[in-house]
N, C-alpha and C positions, 0 to 999 in steps of 0.2 A: 915728701913727694912719692917715695916708693910705697908708703903705707896707703896713700890716697889711691894709687893705681890698683893695688891689691884689693882695696875696699870696693872700687868701681867694678872690677872684674867679678868679685863675689856677688855683688848686687845683680849684675847682668846674668850670671849663671843662675842665681835664684829666681829671677824673673822668668828666665827661659823655662826652667823646670815647672814653675807654677803655671806658665801659659799653656803647657801641654795638657790637653783635656781629652778624656774618653767619655762618651755618652751613649745611652740607648734611649730612644724616644719612640712612642707609639702614637699613631694618629687618633686612636680612641682607646679608652681604658675599659669599655664595656662592649661586648659583642653578643649577638644572638647565637644560639646553638648552631654550629656549622658555618657561620660567617667567618670572613677573614679580616685581620687587622694588619696594618703595615708597620713593621719595626724598622728603625734606621740605626745601625751601629756606626759610630763615628769616632775617629781619632783626629784631633785638630791641632794645628800650630806646632808641627814638628820642624825645627830649624834644619838648615843644611848640615849634612853629616850624620844626622840621627835617622836611623831606619828601624823598621819593625822586624823583630825576629820571631814573634808569635802573635797570631791573630786571636780574636775572641773564640772561645770553645762553644760553638752553638749546639753541640750535642746535649748540653744541659737542658735545652728547651724540650727535647723529645720525651723527657720524663713527665712533662706536664702538658705541653701543647704540641701540636703537629705543625711542622714546617711544610707548607704547601709549595712554596717557591723561594728560591734564593738567587739573588743577582751576583754578578762578579764584583770584586772589590775595586771600586773606582779610586784613582789617584789624582788629586788636584794640587798643582804647584803654582803658587802665586808669590813672586818676590822671594824665591828660595824658601818659602814656608809651605810645607806639605800637609795636606789633609787626606785621610783615607776614609771611605765610607762604603757601606754595604746595606742593601735593602732586603728584608725578609718578609714574606707573606706567611702568617701563621693563623691557625684556626684551632678550635677546641670542640671536642665531642663529649665532654663531661662538664656538667654545670658546676659552678663554684668560683672562688677567687683563687687565682694561681699567681704565685710570686716568681718573677724572673730574677734570679739571684744576681749579685754583682759579678761581672765578668771583667777580665783584665787582658791587657796586651803587654808584650815585653819589647824593649828597644835594645839596640846594640850596645848601649851604655850600661845595661843591667838594670835600668829603671823599669818599674811596672806601673802601669796606669790603669786604674779601675773605674768602672761605671757604678752608678747607684742602682739599687734594686727597684723594680717597678712592678705594679700589680695589674693583672688583666682579669676582668670578671667575665665569665661565660654564663649567659642567662639560659634558662631552660627554653624548650621550644614554644612554651606558652607565650603568646605575644603580649599578654597583659604585663609581663615583666619588663617590657620596654617603656611603659608609661612613665613619664617624668624623666626619661633618660636625657633628653636635650631640652633644657628649659629655655624660655624666651623672656627677655627682660626689656624694660623700658619701651613697651609698645604704646605708641601714641594713637589715640582714636582719631581717625580722619573723618571730617564731615562729608556727607554724600555730595558728590559733584556731578552726578549723571544728568545730563540735559535731556530734553525730549528727543533730540536727534540720537543721543547715545542709547537711550532706551530702545529706540527703533532698531538701531544696529544690533543690540543684544538679541532682540526678538528675531531678527532676520537670521542671525548666526544660529540661534537655537533651532529654528525651523530647518535650516540647511543641514545641521548636524543630525537632526532627527530623521530627515529624509534619507541622508546618506546611510544612517544606521539601518533603516528599514530596507534600503536597497541591498546593503551588504548581507543582511540576514536572509533576504529572499534568495540571493545568489548562493549562500551557504546551504539553504534548504534544497535548492535545485541540485547542488553538487551532491548532497546526501542522497537524494532520490536516485541520481545517476549511479552512485556507488552501490546503492541497495540493489539496483537492477543488474549490475555487472559483476559484483563480487559476492561470493557466497559467504554468508555470515556464520563464522564458526561457533559463536557463543551468543546466547541470549541472557537476559537478566536472571532467569531461573537457574541456568547451568552455572553462571558466574557465582551466584549466591551459594549454590550447592558445593561448588569447589572451595569457596572460602570457609564454609561450615566444616568441610573436611580438614582444612588447614587448622581450624580452631581446635581440633582434637589433638593436634601434635604438641609436643613439649620440647622445643629446641633448648639445649642447655650448654651450647658452646658457640664460639664465634663462627665456626664452620657451618653448624646446623642452622644458626640464625641467618647466615648469608643465603643458604638455599631457601629457607622458609620465606624470607622477605622478598627474594627475587621472584618467587612464584606468586605471592600475594600482590606485589606491585604490578607484575605483568598481567595478571587477571584484570585488574581495574583499568590499566592502560589499554588492553584489548577491547574492553567494553566501551571505553571512550572512543576508540577508533571506529568500532562497528556502529556505534550509536550516533556520533556527531561528525565523523569524517576527519577529525583533526589527527595529525600524524603522531599520536601519543607514543607509539613504540620507538620512534626515532628522536623524541624530544629529550633534552636534559630536564632536570627537575625545575630549574628556573624558567625555562621555556614553557614547560607544562603549566606552571603557575600563571603565566600570562594568558595561555590558551583557555584555561578554565575560569572564565569570567562569569558574570551574573547570568549570561544566556545559557551557559553549560551547566552550572550549579547555582540555582537561584538563591538558595539559603546561604546567607553570608557566614553564619557560624559553621555550617558544615563545610563550606568552601575553605574557610580558614583552617579547619581541622584537617582537610585533605592536604593543604599546603604544608602543614606541620608534619604529616605523615611522609610527604615527599622528602623533607629534610631528614627525618629519622631513617628513611630507606637509604638515603645517600650515606649516612653515618654507618649503617650496618654493612652496606655493600662495599664501601671504599675505605673505611677506617676500622673495620673489625669491632665495631661497637656492639655491645649486648644490651638490649633494652631492659629497663626495670619492669616494664609491664609484661603480662603473660601473652602468649600467642592468641588465646581466646579473646582477650580484651581488644587487641589490635585488629584481629579478624572482624570483631563486631563493629569497630569503627569503619573498616573498609566496606562492610555490608551496608551500613547506614549511608555511606557515600554513593554506593551503587543505586540505592533506592532514590537518593536525591537527584542523581543524573537522570533516572527514569522519569521522575516527577517533572523535571525541567524540560524533558524532551518526550512529550506524550506519544510521538510516533515510534519511539524505540521499542524493541521487542523485549 
């Protein structure tokens, strides 16, 4: 009988140890340059009496990826079983595949519980790298079911949307004319291009000099957008400016996409001390091309 009790206690202890789990999970394993991915650090199934004496050492991530935000450690207790979890927002400003190594926690019993390693791939700013990132499977072709009434509804909606778009555009044009008559325009296309050509002659070679250079180039184009279109480009974040610069502002889709990529690159240089692989001359040439595209899409611009 004594041997049976000892055996049962050993089984319970072994089950308890095996049940304790540490994990690190990511909501995506591929992100675009400058985007964020959510990591969850978790220690589950700690029975009563067992506490943590050491949490995951997240400083290991700073060697490869940048921690943008970190939540507090949440404690969840259900039926005397405790679970700890923490959420991190991380991003990357260098392309490549980065491995988050195994991390461990320690308990008051001297036990160490480790996670498995996971990989995060940071894609370059070129959006073609996102092709095939999320595949779709088992798509069934649905037969057309639009009735005559449905077609009429579609046509009515298209007409309404078109009329609203025209009305919005006319209001924007009127607002631009008002701004033109009340605000002195500090820059025209010619002076913007000349300033960018001067920047093209510079050769930044450190994070500090790149920060100054990119701030000047980005502000020149934002100023031209403000003076030309009336959008609050100087107050917008990069994501907000991507929404503002639609096909009415920059008609050429390829150049519009190029500008959105430059906005992400500018964020990386200004806020993450990133040093571009390209030369200042090539980046300035891209900005000049964008200025000409804005002028072409807005013939009234100076």
